[in-house]
C-alpha positions in Angstrom: 43.7 242.1 139.9 42.5 243.6 143.2 42.4 247.4 143.8 44.1 248.6 146.9 40.9 249.9 148.6 39.2 246.6 148.2 42.2 244.9 149.7 42.1 247.1 152.8 38.3 247.1 153.3 37.3 243.8 152.0 38.0 240.9 153.1 39.8 239.6 150.1 43.5 239.6 150.1 45.5 239.0 146.9 47.5 236.2 148.5 44.3 234.4 149.6 42.7 234.9 146.2 45.7 233.5 144.4 45.3 230.2 146.1 42.0 229.7 144.4 43.3 230.4 140.9 45.3 228.2 138.4 49.0 228.2 138.3 48.8 230.3 135.1 47.3 233.3 137.0 48.8 236.3 138.8 47.3 238.4 141.5 48.5 241.7 142.7 47.3 245.0 144.2 46.4 248.0 142.1 47.0 251.6 143.1 45.4 254.6 141.5 47.8 254.1 138.6 46.1 251.4 136.5 49.3 251.0 134.5 50.1 248.2 137.0 47.8 246.0 135.1 50.4 246.0 132.3 53.1 244.9 134.8 50.9 242.0 136.0 50.3 240.9 132.4 54.0 241.1 131.5 54.9 239.2 134.7 52.5 236.4 133.8 53.6 236.2 130.2 57.2 235.8 131.2 56.2 233.1 133.7 54.2 231.2 131.0 57.0 231.3 128.5 59.8 230.5 131.0 58.6 226.8 131.2 57.3 225.5 127.9 56.0 221.9 127.7 53.8 219.7 125.7 51.1 217.5 127.4 49.7 214.9 125.0 46.2 213.7 125.6 46.3 210.6 123.4 43.8 207.7 123.5 44.6 204.6 125.4 45.6 202.5 122.3 48.0 205.2 121.0 51.4 205.8 122.5 52.5 209.4 122.4 56.0 210.2 123.7 57.3 213.8 124.0 61.0 214.4 124.3 62.1 218.0 124.9 65.6 218.8 123.5 66.3 221.9 125.6 69.4 222.6 123.4 69.0 226.4 123.0 70.4 229.1 125.3 70.0 228.4 129.1 67.2 225.9 128.6 67.1 222.8 130.9 64.8 219.8 130.9 62.0 219.7 133.5 61.4 216.6 135.6 58.9 215.0 133.3 61.2 215.4 130.3 58.3 216.8 128.3 59.4 220.5 128.5 62.1 223.0 129.2 62.7 225.6 131.8 64.7 228.8 131.4 63.1 229.7 128.0 63.4 233.3 126.8 61.3 235.3 124.5 61.9 234.5 120.8 63.8 231.3 121.6 63.0 228.1 119.8 62.0 225.1 121.9 62.7 221.8 120.1 60.6 218.7 120.7 60.6 215.2 119.3 57.2 213.5 119.3 57.0 209.8 118.7 53.5 208.4 118.0 53.1 204.7 117.9 50.1 202.5 117.3 50.8 198.8 118.3 48.6 197.3 115.6 46.1 198.1 112.9 42.6 197.4 114.2 40.1 197.3 111.3 40.7 198.8 107.9 42.7 202.1 108.0 41.6 203.2 111.5 41.8 206.9 112.5 42.3 208.7 115.8 41.8 212.3 117.0 43.5 213.7 120.1 45.2 216.9 121.3 48.6 218.0 122.6 48.3 220.8 125.2 50.7 223.7 125.5 49.8 224.9 129.0 48.7 228.5 129.0 49.3 228.9 125.3 47.3 226.6 123.0 45.9 223.2 122.3 47.1 221.5 119.2 44.7 219.1 117.5 46.2 215.9 116.0 44.5 213.7 113.4 46.1 210.3 112.8 45.0 208.1 110.0 46.5 204.6 109.8 47.2 203.2 106.3 47.6 199.5 107.1 48.1 198.4 103.5 48.4 200.1 100.1 46.5 198.7 97.1 49.6 199.3 95.0 51.6 196.7 97.0 49.5 193.9 95.4 49.8 195.3 91.9 53.2 194.2 90.6 52.6 196.0 87.3 53.2 199.4 89.1 56.6 198.4 90.5 59.5 200.2 88.8 62.5 197.9 89.0 65.9 199.6 89.5 64.1 203.0 89.2 66.0 206.1 88.4 64.2 207.7 91.3 66.0 205.2 93.5 69.4 205.9 92.0 69.1 202.7 90.0 69.8 200.7 93.2 66.3 200.1 94.4 62.7 199.5 93.3 60.0 202.2 93.4 57.0 200.7 95.1 54.0 202.8 96.1 55.9 206.0 95.6 58.9 205.1 97.9 62.2 203.3 97.3 62.9 199.8 98.6 66.7 199.6 98.3 68.8 196.7 97.3 70.8 195.1 100.1 73.9 197.1 99.7 72.3 200.6 99.5 70.2 202.8 101.8 68.8 206.3 102.0 65.5 207.9 100.8 66.6 207.4 97.2 69.0 204.5 97.8 71.8 207.0 97.1 74.1 205.7 99.9 76.3 202.6 99.6 76.8 200.8 102.9 79.7 198.7 101.7 81.9 201.8 101.3 80.3 204.2 103.9 79.6 204.1 107.6 76.2 205.6 108.2 76.7 207.8 111.3 80.3 207.4 112.3 81.5 210.5 110.4 78.5 212.6 111.6 79.3 212.4 115.3 80.6 215.6 116.9 83.5 214.4 119.0 83.0 217.3 121.4 79.5 216.3 122.5 78.6 213.0 120.9 75.6 214.5 119.0 74.9 213.3 115.5 74.7 216.4 113.3 73.8 218.6 116.3 70.8 216.5 117.3 67.6 215.5 115.5 66.3 219.0 115.0 69.6 220.5 113.7 70.7 218.1 111.0 70.6 214.6 109.4 73.4 212.3 108.6 73.1 211.4 104.9 75.7 209.1 103.3 78.2 209.9 106.1 77.8 213.7 105.9 75.6 216.1 107.9 72.9 218.0 106.1 71.8 220.9 108.3 68.1 221.7 108.9 67.5 225.4 108.5 65.2 227.0 111.2 61.8 228.1 110.1 62.5 231.7 110.9 63.7 234.6 108.7 67.4 235.2 108.7 68.2 232.3 111.0 70.9 229.9 109.6 72.6 226.7 110.7 75.8 225.3 109.3 79.1 223.5 110.1 80.6 220.0 109.6 78.3 218.7 112.5 75.7 221.5 112.1 77.1 222.9 115.3 77.0 226.6 114.2 74.2 229.1 113.9 73.7 232.8 113.8 71.2 232.9 116.7 72.7 230.8 119.5 74.8 233.6 121.1 74.7 235.6 124.3 71.7 238.0 124.6 71.0 241.1 126.6 68.1 241.6 129.1 65.8 242.4 126.3 66.6 239.0 124.7 68.3 240.6 121.7 71.0 238.5 120.1 74.4 240.1 120.7 72.4 243.1 122.1 71.5 243.9 118.5 75.0 245.5 118.2 76.9 242.6 116.6 76.8 239.5 114.5 76.3 236.0 116.0 78.8 233.6 114.4 78.9 230.0 115.7 78.1 230.9 119.3 80.3 234.0 119.5 79.3 237.7 119.1 81.4 239.7 116.6 80.9 243.3 117.7 82.8 244.6 114.6 79.9 243.5 112.3 76.3 244.5 111.9 73.5 242.1 112.7 73.5 240.8 109.1 77.2 240.0 109.1 78.6 243.0 107.2 81.5 245.0 108.4 80.5 248.1 110.3 81.3 251.6 109.1 84.2 253.1 111.1 81.9 255.9 112.1 79.4 253.6 113.7 79.2 253.3 117.5 81.6 250.6 118.9 80.6 248.0 121.4 82.4 245.2 123.3 81.6 242.4 125.7 80.4 238.8 125.2 77.0 240.1 124.2 78.3 243.4 122.6 76.4 245.2 125.3 79.1 247.6 126.5 79.6 250.8 124.5 83.3 251.7 123.8 84.1 255.2 124.9 85.6 257.5 122.3 87.0 259.9 124.8 
């Protein structure tokens, strides 16, 4: 920040100074009211959050692909595809990260690298390759037709190797009578169970992935519904904190936890329950 007196006398204008700082910096004039510092901080915080992206710094022999989903609120993918613009406070930003190592070089090689979240944090990643498990060569440890594999696969090194007609983590699905993904595709948008971060197709049915946040829920035949993807007010409050979010629509007759409001409670209307209903 630059105080107003320095700006007039000195020879340093905020606009000039800003050209020498990083894109994650803000410059402005301060008057005698130092509370303007808070406004600068708030402005920059909103700017940082508005575009959220991941920049992998992987080694040359490791492929790290970042795919931003941008499937919440007004989010939109940025040009690189590694982040989202239009991100609001408290919104989730969903990413898919695919790490590939073309081949094992040496015995169980390891790699260390980082994924940068510009202006926020740097995430360390440690990758250890297990090229071969000793138990693969020890046939005495193989559990044929294991109960843990639904009796339709062999338990080898702690995981199921399914027989030809079955699939699934526990060989619980039968591919001769079920189509893996066909029944999980939402006809309205073509997504399988709402996308990789919202659900998984298991034996022809969607199993929804619950968000890692208190009171947030996801449900529906195609995991298309939630209690947090609804219109928000300018303070980023779901349904303006005056209603319940149900499958993309604010129900202003209910409280934020989904219970029916008391008739004496203030009434609200509007897409985001942001408009008080006059009692006069």
